[in-house]
C-alpha positions, -999 to 999 in steps of 0.1 A, spaced: 216 65 7 200 73 40 163 81 47 154 115 62 125 102 82 113 109 117 121 83 144 94 62 158 86 61 195 102 28 206 75 23 232 51 15 202 71 -17 196 62 -34 228 40 -63 237 37 -97 253 68 -118 259 60 -155 263 82 -180 282 84 -207 255 116 -194 240 125 -187 204 94 -203 189 72 -179 209 87 -147 196 66 -118 184 72 -89 160 81 -64 187 110 -88 198 123 -91 162 121 -57 146 153 -37 143 161 -2 130 170 -2 93 205 9 84 219 10 49 237 -23 40 214 -44 63 206 -80 52 177 -81 28 143 -82 45 112 -62 49 113 -25 59 82 -7 74 80 29 65 53 52 78 35 80 59 18 102 84 -4 123 63 -40 137 63 -35 164 37 -47 145 7 -79 134 26 -85 169 38 -82 183 2 -105 155 -9 -131 165 17 -128 132 36 -127 123 72 -95 135 89 -75 111 110 -54 89 87 -22 107 98 -25 87 131 -25 54 112 12 45 111 16 45 148 -17 26 153 -8 0 127 25 -6 144 8 -12 177 -15 -38 160 16 -54 144 38 -54 175 21 -84 192 17 -106 162 34 -140 165 66 -143 145 63 -165 114 85 -146 90 116 -160 72 136 -128 68 146 -97 88 121 -70 97 132 -33 99 117 -1 111 125 28 87 107 56 105 80 81 94 76 106 66 53 133 79 32 160 63 24 186 90 28 218 70 2 212 43 29 205 16 15 173 3 35 174 -29 67 178 -9 58 149 14 52 127 -17 86 135 -30 102 127 3 83 95 5 96 86 -30 132 93 -19 128 70 11 112 42 -9 140 45 -35 166 42 -8 150 10 6 147 -5 -28 183 3 -36 193 -15 -4 175 -46 -15 146 -43 9 109 -49 4 93 -16 15 59 -18 31 45 17 36 20 23 63 -3 52 53 -19 77 56 -44 87 30 -42 71 -4 -21 100 -15 6 76 -2 3 57 -35 19 84 -57 49 87 -33 53 50 -33 51 47 -71 74 77 -75 101 59 -54 98 28 -75 99 47 -108 130 67 -97 148 36 -86 141 18 -119 152 49 -138 185 49 -119 193 13 -126 179 4 -160 196 10 -194 190 44 -210 169 29 -239 149 5 -217 112 8 -214 102 -7 -180 67 -20 -174 57 -13 -138 24 -27 -128 2 -11 -102 -23 -34 -85 -48 -15 -64 -74 -31 -42 -99 -3 -38 -135 8 -41 -123 39 -59 -103 45 -91 -85 75 -75 -80 89 -110 -95 123 -104 -84 153 -124 -72 181 -101 -48 210 -101 -34 197 -68 -27 163 -53 -53 147 -31 -61 112 -19 -82 109 -51 -55 117 -76 -25 93 -70 -30 71 -101 -37 101 -123 -4 114 -111 13 81 -118 -2 81 -153 12 116 -159 46 104 -147 46 74 -170 36 95 -199 64 120 -192 90 91 -192 76 73 -222 66 43 -202 34 23 -205 8 29 -178 -2 -4 -164 -28 0 -137 -53 -26 -124 -80 -18 -98 -99 -47 -81 -130 -40 -60 -143 -9 -78 -177 2 -65 -199 17 -92 -217 37 -65 -184 53 -55 -171 64 -89 -187 89 -114 -192 83 -150 -163 107 -156 -139 85 -137 -150 54 -156 -144 74 -188 -109 84 -176 -102 48 -167 -112 37 -202 -91 64 -218 -60 54 -198 -64 17 -205 -71 8 -169 -80 -28 -161 -106 -32 -134 -130 -56 -118 -160 -44 -98 -167 -55 -63 -197 -77 -72 -174 -98 -94 -150 -105 -65 -170 -133 -48 -159 -169 -41 -180 -185 -68 -163 -163 -94 -128 -168 -80 -114 -187 -110 -125 -158 -133 -108 -133 -110 -76 -153 -108 -74 -157 -146 -80 -119 -150 -52 -112 -125 -28 -136 -143 -34 -117 -175 -24 -85 -158 6 -99 -140 20 -116 -171 22 -83 -189 44 -65 -163 80 -66 -151 76 -55 -115 46 -51 -92 36 -24 -68 6 -35 -47 -15 -10 -28 -44 -17 -5 -70 9 3 -88 -5 33 -121 9 22 -122 -20 -3 -132 -42 27 -169 -43 39 -177 -17 65 -182 -44 91 -146 -55 86 -131 -21 82 -152 7 98 -121 28 105 -117 44 71 -125 77 55 -153 62 33 -167 29 46 -179 5 19 -216 -4 16 -206 -38 0 -168 -43 -3 -147 -73 -9 -145 -99 19 -111 -102 37 -108 -139 28 -112 -131 -9 -87 -103 -7 -61 -125 10 -65 -151 -18 -59 -125 -44 -29 -111 -26 -14 -146 -23 -19 -151 -60 -2 -118 -69 28 -127 -46 33 -160 -63 41 -142 -95 75 -133 -79 72 -97 -92 61 -79 -60 88 -53 -50 67 -27 -31 35 -25 -11 15 -1 10 -16 1 31 -38 32 30 -68 50 44 -68 35 79 -84 61 103 -81 51 139 -106 78 150 -134 59 135 -123 23 143 -145 0 164 -128 -23 188 -97 -22 166 -115 -42 139 -98 -22 111 -64 -22 127 -65 -60 132 -76 -65 95 -48 -42 83 -22 -60 105 -34 -93 90 -30 -80 55 6 -67 62 14 -102 76 -2 -117 44 20 -95 22 53 -107 37 48 -141 52 65 -171 36 48 -183 4 35 -218 8 
Protein backbone atom coordinates (compact mmCIF):
# COMPACT_ATOMS: atom_id res chain seq x y z
CA UNK A 1 0.00 0.00 0.00
CA UNK A 2 1.39 3.41 -0.93
CA UNK A 3 1.04 6.66 0.96
CA UNK A 4 -0.67 9.59 -0.74
CA UNK A 5 1.50 12.23 0.93
CA UNK A 6 3.13 15.37 -0.35
CA UNK A 7 6.82 15.20 -1.13
CA UNK A 8 9.25 17.04 1.13
CA UNK A 9 11.67 19.63 -0.23
CA UNK A 10 14.99 17.72 -0.43
CA UNK A 11 16.84 20.91 0.49
CA UNK A 12 15.48 20.49 4.03
CA UNK A 13 17.62 17.38 4.51
CA UNK A 14 20.98 19.13 4.27
CA UNK A 15 23.69 19.87 6.78
CA UNK A 16 27.29 19.54 7.71
CA UNK A 17 29.48 16.83 6.17
CA UNK A 18 32.54 15.95 8.22
CA UNK A 19 35.76 14.47 6.85
CA UNK A 20 36.15 11.63 9.36
CA UNK A 21 34.30 9.09 7.24
CA UNK A 22 31.51 6.68 8.16
CA UNK A 23 31.67 7.36 11.89
CA UNK A 24 30.98 11.05 11.29
CA UNK A 25 27.74 10.61 9.36
CA UNK A 26 24.66 12.67 10.15
CA UNK A 27 20.94 12.15 9.63
CA UNK A 28 20.80 14.10 6.37
CA UNK A 29 23.37 11.70 4.91
CA UNK A 30 21.48 8.58 5.96
CA UNK A 31 17.80 9.27 5.40
CA UNK A 32 16.20 7.76 2.28
CA UNK A 33 12.74 7.97 0.70
CA UNK A 34 10.39 5.29 1.98
CA UNK A 35 9.14 2.78 -0.59
CA UNK A 36 6.89 -0.21 0.20
CA UNK A 37 8.94 -3.32 0.91
CA UNK A 38 11.89 -1.41 2.35
CA UNK A 39 13.94 -2.97 5.14
CA UNK A 40 12.40 -2.42 8.55
CA UNK A 41 13.36 0.88 10.10
CA UNK A 42 11.95 4.21 11.23
CA UNK A 43 9.73 6.28 8.93
CA UNK A 44 9.22 10.00 9.52
CA UNK A 45 5.81 11.26 8.43
CA UNK A 46 4.78 14.90 8.65
CA UNK A 47 1.32 16.17 9.60
CA UNK A 48 1.20 19.79 8.49
CA UNK A 49 -1.94 21.06 10.16
CA UNK A 50 -3.12 24.11 12.10
CA UNK A 51 -6.85 23.53 11.81
CA UNK A 52 -7.29 21.80 15.16
CA UNK A 53 -5.42 24.56 16.98
CA UNK A 54 -7.42 27.20 15.12
CA UNK A 55 -10.71 25.55 16.11
CA UNK A 56 -9.43 25.32 19.68
CA UNK A 57 -8.64 29.05 19.70
CA UNK A 58 -4.91 28.49 20.07
CA UNK A 59 -1.88 30.17 18.52
CA UNK A 60 -1.57 29.33 14.81
CA UNK A 61 1.74 28.12 13.40
CA UNK A 62 2.00 24.38 14.08
CA UNK A 63 1.51 23.58 10.38
CA UNK A 64 5.08 24.81 9.87
CA UNK A 65 6.42 22.31 12.41
CA UNK A 66 7.21 19.26 10.24
CA UNK A 67 9.65 21.16 8.03
CA UNK A 68 11.21 22.96 10.99
CA UNK A 69 11.64 19.71 12.91
CA UNK A 70 13.28 18.05 9.91
CA UNK A 71 15.79 20.90 9.76
CA UNK A 72 16.57 20.37 13.44
CA UNK A 73 16.99 16.62 12.88
CA UNK A 74 19.03 16.87 9.68
CA UNK A 75 22.33 17.73 11.33
CA UNK A 76 22.12 15.28 14.24
CA UNK A 77 25.05 12.83 14.43
CA UNK A 78 24.09 9.33 13.34
CA UNK A 79 23.85 6.84 16.21
CA UNK A 80 20.92 4.71 14.98
CA UNK A 81 21.01 0.99 14.31
CA UNK A 82 18.36 0.72 11.59
CA UNK A 83 17.32 2.52 8.39
CA UNK A 84 15.66 5.93 8.48
CA UNK A 85 13.05 6.89 5.89
CA UNK A 86 11.23 9.99 4.76
CA UNK A 87 7.52 9.33 4.10
CA UNK A 88 6.39 12.85 3.16
CA UNK A 89 3.68 15.10 4.56
CA UNK A 90 -0.05 14.84 5.10
CA UNK A 91 -1.39 18.39 4.83
CA UNK A 92 -4.58 20.14 5.86
CA UNK A 93 -4.88 23.35 3.84
CA UNK A 94 -8.62 23.30 3.11
CA UNK A 95 -10.04 23.29 6.66
CA UNK A 96 -11.11 19.63 6.41
CA UNK A 97 -9.45 18.40 9.57
CA UNK A 98 -11.49 15.21 9.77
CA UNK A 99 -10.43 14.30 6.23
CA UNK A 100 -6.78 15.02 7.07
CA UNK A 101 -7.00 12.77 10.14
CA UNK A 102 -8.38 9.96 7.98
CA UNK A 103 -5.58 10.40 5.45
CA UNK A 104 -3.01 10.40 8.23
CA UNK A 105 -4.55 7.19 9.54
CA UNK A 106 -4.23 5.57 6.12
CA UNK A 107 -0.58 6.62 5.90
CA UNK A 108 0.24 5.31 9.37
CA UNK A 109 -1.50 2.01 8.57
CA UNK A 110 0.58 1.64 5.42
CA UNK A 111 3.83 2.16 7.30
CA UNK A 112 2.84 -0.26 10.05
CA UNK A 113 1.84 -2.87 7.47
CA UNK A 114 5.32 -2.49 5.95
CA UNK A 115 6.96 -3.23 9.31
CA UNK A 116 8.15 0.32 9.93
CA UNK A 117 8.09 2.31 13.18
CA UNK A 118 6.19 5.47 12.20
CA UNK A 119 7.21 8.69 13.95
CA UNK A 120 4.75 11.43 13.03
CA UNK A 121 5.88 15.04 13.16
CA UNK A 122 2.95 17.35 13.96
CA UNK A 123 1.16 19.68 13.72
CA UNK A 124 -1.36 20.38 16.45
CA UNK A 125 -2.32 17.59 18.83
CA UNK A 126 -5.18 16.70 16.53
CA UNK A 127 -2.42 14.56 15.00
CA UNK A 128 -3.02 12.07 17.82
CA UNK A 129 -6.39 10.86 16.57
CA UNK A 130 -5.05 10.33 13.04
CA UNK A 131 -2.09 8.38 14.44
CA UNK A 132 -4.29 6.23 16.69
CA UNK A 133 -6.79 5.65 13.88
CA UNK A 134 -3.98 4.29 11.72
CA UNK A 135 -2.87 1.87 14.42
CA UNK A 136 -6.43 0.78 15.16
CA UNK A 137 -7.18 0.11 11.50
CA UNK A 138 -3.98 -1.86 11.02
CA UNK A 139 -4.73 -3.98 14.09
CA UNK A 140 -8.29 -4.58 12.88
CA UNK A 141 -6.97 -5.74 9.51
CA UNK A 142 -4.54 -8.25 11.01
CA UNK A 143 -6.13 -9.63 14.19
CA UNK A 144 -8.65 -12.48 14.43
CA UNK A 145 -12.31 -11.55 14.11
CA UNK A 146 -13.08 -12.38 17.76
CA UNK A 147 -9.92 -10.80 19.18
CA UNK A 148 -10.12 -7.85 21.56
CA UNK A 149 -6.85 -5.93 21.22
CA UNK A 150 -5.66 -3.71 24.05
CA UNK A 151 -3.99 -0.67 22.53
CA UNK A 152 -2.35 1.67 25.02
CA UNK A 153 -2.04 5.41 24.52
CA UNK A 154 0.69 7.08 26.58
CA UNK A 155 0.44 10.86 26.35
CA UNK A 156 3.02 13.23 27.84
CA UNK A 157 0.94 16.38 28.05
CA UNK A 158 -0.21 19.20 30.30
CA UNK A 159 -3.75 18.65 28.97
CA UNK A 160 -6.10 15.66 28.90
CA UNK A 161 -7.33 16.61 25.39
CA UNK A 162 -10.65 14.91 26.13
CA UNK A 163 -12.94 17.82 25.30
CA UNK A 164 -16.51 17.20 24.21
CA UNK A 165 -17.14 18.90 20.87
CA UNK A 166 -19.26 18.50 17.75
CA UNK A 167 -16.11 18.79 15.65
CA UNK A 168 -12.51 17.67 15.95
CA UNK A 169 -9.99 20.08 17.46
CA UNK A 170 -6.55 19.87 19.02
CA UNK A 171 -8.39 19.36 22.32
CA UNK A 172 -10.47 16.32 21.28
CA UNK A 173 -8.13 13.57 19.97
CA UNK A 174 -8.44 11.21 22.92
CA UNK A 175 -12.18 11.71 23.21
CA UNK A 176 -12.26 10.66 19.54
CA UNK A 177 -10.07 7.65 20.34
CA UNK A 178 -12.40 6.67 23.20
CA UNK A 179 -15.39 6.83 20.84
CA UNK A 180 -13.56 4.66 18.31
CA UNK A 181 -12.70 2.04 20.93
CA UNK A 182 -16.28 1.99 22.17
CA UNK A 183 -17.59 1.50 18.62
CA UNK A 184 -15.28 -1.49 18.13
CA UNK A 185 -15.89 -3.03 21.54
CA UNK A 186 -12.29 -2.47 22.62
CA UNK A 187 -11.10 -1.28 26.03
CA UNK A 188 -9.93 2.32 26.13
CA UNK A 189 -6.48 2.41 27.72
CA UNK A 190 -5.22 5.96 28.00
CA UNK A 191 -2.54 7.28 30.36
CA UNK A 192 -1.61 10.95 30.57
CA UNK A 193 1.58 12.00 32.35
CA UNK A 194 2.25 15.64 33.19
CA UNK A 195 -1.32 16.89 33.60
CA UNK A 196 -1.46 20.46 34.90
CA UNK A 197 -4.42 21.11 37.17
CA UNK A 198 -4.32 24.76 36.11
CA UNK A 199 -4.80 23.76 32.47
CA UNK A 200 -7.79 21.41 32.80
CA UNK A 201 -11.34 22.15 33.97
CA UNK A 202 -13.22 20.11 36.54
CA UNK A 203 -15.33 18.83 33.63
CA UNK A 204 -12.22 17.35 32.00
CA UNK A 205 -11.18 15.66 35.25
CA UNK A 206 -14.70 14.23 35.53
CA UNK A 207 -14.56 12.95 31.95
CA UNK A 208 -11.16 11.39 32.58
CA UNK A 209 -12.57 9.59 35.63
CA UNK A 210 -15.63 8.44 33.67
CA UNK A 211 -13.44 7.00 30.90
CA UNK A 212 -11.06 5.30 33.32
CA UNK A 213 -8.08 7.42 32.30
CA UNK A 214 -4.86 6.92 34.26
CA UNK A 215 -2.95 10.12 34.93
CA UNK A 216 -0.16 11.68 36.94
CA UNK A 217 0.01 15.43 37.46
CA UNK A 218 3.09 17.49 36.70
CA UNK A 219 4.06 18.03 40.35
CA UNK A 220 4.44 14.27 40.80
CA UNK A 221 6.92 13.95 37.92
CA UNK A 222 10.00 15.13 39.78
CA UNK A 223 13.30 13.27 40.29
CA UNK A 224 12.73 12.49 43.98
CA UNK A 225 9.49 10.68 43.06
CA UNK A 226 10.91 8.83 40.06
CA UNK A 227 10.47 5.33 41.53
CA UNK A 228 6.78 6.07 42.12
CA UNK A 229 6.34 7.28 38.53
CA UNK A 230 8.13 4.25 37.06
CA UNK A 231 6.04 1.84 39.11
CA UNK A 232 2.88 3.62 37.97
CA UNK A 233 4.05 3.44 34.35
CA UNK A 234 4.86 -0.27 34.68
CA UNK A 235 1.32 -0.97 35.87
CA UNK A 236 -0.05 0.72 32.75
CA UNK A 237 2.38 -0.95 30.33
CA UNK A 238 1.76 -4.41 31.79
CA UNK A 239 -1.93 -4.12 30.93
CA UNK A 240 -1.61 -3.40 27.20
CA UNK A 241 -0.62 -5.27 24.04
CA UNK A 242 0.84 -2.43 21.94
CA UNK A 243 1.89 1.12 22.79
CA UNK A 244 1.28 4.37 20.96
CA UNK A 245 3.34 7.16 22.54
CA UNK A 246 2.52 10.81 21.90
CA UNK A 247 4.41 13.85 23.16
CA UNK A 248 2.76 17.25 23.32
CA UNK A 249 5.69 19.62 23.68
CA UNK A 250 3.71 21.86 26.02
CA UNK A 251 4.43 19.26 28.72
CA UNK A 252 7.92 20.77 28.93
CA UNK A 253 8.64 23.91 30.97
CA UNK A 254 8.25 27.12 28.97
CA UNK A 255 11.98 27.79 29.28
CA UNK A 256 12.71 24.51 27.47
CA UNK A 257 9.79 24.71 25.02
CA UNK A 258 8.63 28.29 24.40
CA UNK A 259 7.53 27.47 20.85
CA UNK A 260 4.16 25.89 21.57
CA UNK A 261 0.54 27.02 21.45
CA UNK A 262 0.21 27.01 25.26
CA UNK A 263 3.56 27.32 27.12
CA UNK A 264 3.67 25.58 30.51
CA UNK A 265 3.97 27.54 33.74
CA UNK A 266 5.62 24.53 35.40
CA UNK A 267 5.93 21.51 33.13
CA UNK A 268 8.00 18.33 33.32
CA UNK A 269 11.75 18.68 32.92
CA UNK A 270 13.32 17.23 29.76
CA UNK A 271 15.60 14.91 31.73
CA UNK A 272 12.60 13.40 33.53
CA UNK A 273 10.70 13.02 30.28
CA UNK A 274 13.61 11.21 28.65
CA UNK A 275 13.84 8.75 31.54
CA UNK A 276 10.15 7.94 31.25
CA UNK A 277 10.42 7.51 27.48
CA UNK A 278 13.35 5.11 27.90
CA UNK A 279 11.34 3.09 30.43
CA UNK A 280 8.35 2.86 28.10
CA UNK A 281 10.54 1.75 25.21
CA UNK A 282 12.11 -1.03 27.26
CA UNK A 283 8.67 -2.66 27.48
CA UNK A 284 9.15 -3.71 23.85
CA UNK A 285 5.57 -2.65 23.07
CA UNK A 286 6.16 0.68 21.29
CA UNK A 287 4.86 0.53 17.71
CA UNK A 288 4.02 4.18 16.95
CA UNK A 289 4.98 7.65 18.19
CA UNK A 290 4.38 11.28 17.39
CA UNK A 291 5.44 14.78 18.41
CA UNK A 292 2.83 17.54 18.60
CA UNK A 293 2.25 21.26 19.13
CA UNK A 294 5.61 22.65 18.02
CA UNK A 295 5.03 26.20 16.79
CA UNK A 296 8.14 27.65 15.10
CA UNK A 297 6.64 31.14 15.07
CA UNK A 298 7.03 31.42 18.83
CA UNK A 299 10.32 29.58 19.29
CA UNK A 300 13.36 31.33 20.77
CA UNK A 301 16.81 30.48 19.41
CA UNK A 302 15.37 27.11 18.30
CA UNK A 303 15.10 25.94 21.92
CA UNK A 304 11.90 24.00 21.24
CA UNK A 305 13.12 22.57 17.92
CA UNK A 306 16.31 21.29 19.60
CA UNK A 307 14.32 19.75 22.45
CA UNK A 308 11.92 18.10 20.01
CA UNK A 309 14.78 16.75 17.89
CA UNK A 310 16.38 15.29 21.01
CA UNK A 311 13.10 13.60 21.93
CA UNK A 312 12.76 12.07 18.45
CA UNK A 313 16.30 10.77 18.76
CA UNK A 314 15.44 9.39 22.20
CA UNK A 315 12.43 7.58 20.80
CA UNK A 316 14.40 5.66 18.20
CA UNK A 317 17.99 5.37 19.40
CA UNK A 318 19.35 1.92 20.34
CA UNK A 319 18.16 0.81 23.76
CA UNK A 320 21.04 0.45 26.18
